[in-house]
N, C-alpha and C positions, 0 to 999 in steps of 0.2 A: 239331087242333081248337082254336078260339080259347079264351082263358082264361075268358071269361064262361060259355061252355057247359060247360067243365070244372068250374067252380065249382058249376053246377047238379047235376052228378053227385055231387060231394063232399057237397053239402047234402042231397040226396034219398036217397043210398045210403051212409051213413057206415060201415056194416059192411063192405061190399064194397070201398070205396075208402079204407080206413083208411091204407094205406101211401102212397097218392097224396097225401092231405092232409098227412101228416107230412113228406113229402119233396118239396119244390118242383121238384126236377130230374125227377121222374117226370111224364110227360105222356101224355095220351090222343092218340096220333099217328094221327088219322084225319081225313079231310075233314069239313067241317061238315055236308055234306048227308047224312051217315050218322048224324047225331045221333039221329033218331027210332028207327032200328033198334037202336042201342046203348043208348039210354035204355030201350026196352022190355025188352031182354035184361037190363039191370042191375036193372030193377024185379022181374023174375021171380027173379033170383038173390038179390036182397035179401029177397024173400018167403021163399025157401028158407032163407036164413040166419036169419031170425026164427023160422021154424017148427022148425028143427033146429039149435039152438045148438051142439051137440057136433060137428056135421059142417059147421060154418060154413066158407066159403071166402072168400078175399081175392083181389082182382085184383092180378096182378103185372105184366102187360103187356097193353096194349090198343093195337093198331096195325094198319095196313094194310101188308102187305109183298107185293110182286109181285101186287097185285090181290086178295089174300086177307086176310080178317080173322084176326088173331092175337089171341085173347083167352085169355091165360094166367092160370091160378089156381094158388095154392100147394098145393092138395090136389085130387086127381082123384076126383070124385064122379060116378057115372054120370048121375044126373038133371041135374046142372049141365052136364056134357059134352053131353048130348042137347039142352039148350037152346041151347048155343053152336053146335052143328052146325046146328040149325034156322035160327038167325039168320044164320050164315055162308051157308047156302043162299039165304036171302032176299036178302042183299047181293049174292051172286054173280049172281042173276037180275036184280036192279036194275041192276047195273053192266054186265051183258051188253047190256041194252037201251040204256044210256047210251053204251056203246062203239059199238054199231051206229049210233046217231044221229050220233055224232061222225064216224065213217067215211063215212056217207052225205053229210054236209056236206063232208067232204074231197074226195069224188069229184066234187062239183059245183063246187068252187073251183079255179081255175087257180093256178099257182105264184105268180105275182106278186100275185094277190089274197089269197093265203093270209097273206102277211106283214102286210097291213093289216086282216085280218079278226079276229074275236074267237074263232076256233076254237082256236088254241093257248092263249090265256089261259083259255078255258073248260076245256080239257083240264087245264091246270095247277091250276085251282081245284078241279075235280071228281075227277080221277084222277091226281094227281102220282106215285103209287107205281107206276102201270101204264105202264112205258116201252114195252111191246110195242105199245100203242095209238099212242103217239107215233111209233114207228118206222114203223107202217103209214101213218099220216097223212103223214109226210114221204116215204115211198116213193111214195105216190100223187102227191104234189106233184113228186117227182123225175121221174116218167114224163111230166109235162106241161112240165117245164123246157125252155126253148128257147134262151135267150141265156146266155152265160157268167156274167152277174151273178146269174141265178136259181140256178145251181149253187153259186156262192160264198155266196149267202144261205142256201141249204139246208145247206151245210157248217157255217156259223156256228150254225144252229139245232141241228144234230146235236151240235156241241161244247157248246153252251150248256146244252141240256136233258139230254143223255145223259152229260155229264161225260167225254167221250172223252179230252180232254187230261189230266184228272186220273188216269184209269185208265192212260193211257200212261206218265205220270210215275211212278206207283206200280210199274208193271211194270219200268220201267228202273231204279228204285231197288233192286228185288229182285235184278236181274242184277248 
């Protein structure tokens, strides 16, 4: 999430994001389009913190991992966990619709057109943590690839976005 949006969280919800404000290395690692969902959840948790100061919770990790919201707090409180689960469900539904829209666009685009379209930049902006969607988009393009250059371009996209070379290097380093 961009720094400006994160500053809004720190200003509006000082109790919840106390650790984030004190440590500039901690970031809310979510796409910008999820701002409203997380802002609403943060507001509810901040209200809980104000109403029950002895059971106050602090955010320790807010990120998207493999298409799921990870909202970690330092203390497990049933009410807060219930709020987090409800928001996670809303985000999952929102992203399911977003994923379907991206895949429908991918089905309609030929391989060559994919590289000049905005489909992959849209995926990277909206769902960079969901590599399964990218794999499906690229596999749809692979089915339509005709010339050897299309296959070479697809291989470069796989390597670029899925970090295949980096994973292979790490694997070889372990051996």
